[in-house]
N, C-alpha and C positions, 0 to 999 in steps of 0.2 A: 182288493189289492192282493197281488201274488208276486212271489219272487221267481223270476224266470232265468236267473243266472245259474250256471253259465249257459250262454247261447252258442249255437253252431251255425255257420253259413248264413242263410237268410232268416233264421229264426229270430223273432223279437226277443230281446233280453231285458235285463234290469228289473227293478220293482215297478210294476205297472198295473193298471186296472185290467180286469178280464170279466167275461160273461160265462157263467156256468151253463153248459148246454146239455148236460146229461139228464136223464129221467129222474124224477124224485124217488122212484123205487130204489135206485142205488144210494141216494142220499139217506133214505130211511133205514137201510140195513148196515150202516156204518162201513160202507165200502172204503177201502184205504186210499183210493185215488179218485180224481174228478176230471171230467172232460171240460175244457174251456176253449173260448176264443179270446185271444188277447185284444186289447184296445190301444189305439195310438192317437196322439194329438196331431200327427202329420196327416192333414186332410188331402184326399185325392181331388183332382180338378173337377171331376164330374161323377154322376151316379154310375155305379157299375155293380156287377154281380158279386164281386169279391169283398165289398165293404157295406156296412150299414152305418149311416151317420146318426149320431145321437147327441142330444143337447144336455144341458145341465139341470133341467127342471126336476126330474125324479131320480136321476142316475147317481147323484152324489159326486159327479165329476166337476172339476174346477173349470174346464173349458170344453167347447165343442170337440168331439172326438169321433173316431170311426172304429167299429168292430171289424177285426180282420178275419173274415169268414173262412178264408183259405188257410189259416194258420191254426187249425184245430190241434189241440195238444192234451195229452193226459198228464195230470200232475199228481204227485203225492200230496195228500191233504196237509202235510206239514209246511208246504210252500205258501199256504194261505195266510195272509196277514190280518185283514179286516174286511168287513162287508161295508160297501159304500151306499148302495141304493138298489133300485129296480128299473127295469126297462118298462116303458109304457106298453100297453097291449098292442098298439099298432106297430111299434118297433120290434116287439117279440114276434109278431106274425111275419114281419118283413125278414127277420133273421131266420125263422123256420123255413120260409120259402126259399131263401138263398142257400141255406144248408141243403135242402132237398135238391136244388138245382145242381150244386157242385158235387154232391155225393151220388146223384143220379138214382134216387129212391123215391 
């Protein structure tokens, strides 16, 4: 859970779940900020390159949600509230593939 307030324009705001997407190398050296993708409970109608649908099984989420792949954001580590859970290996792979596609790397 992270605090994304205040938001601007199309940025997701409020306190919400997010997925950490940066390398563990930065996590291990006490880097002061962290790259994330926010998560929403507003589900899109169909599969698309901008979202990864996740369920409640291992994530610690209360309801089915979607990772907003196109809303990558760097946060100060003080914005983190608590850890909820983990993505399954298949959802982690899907997220990596979609990040590669939108970042063109």
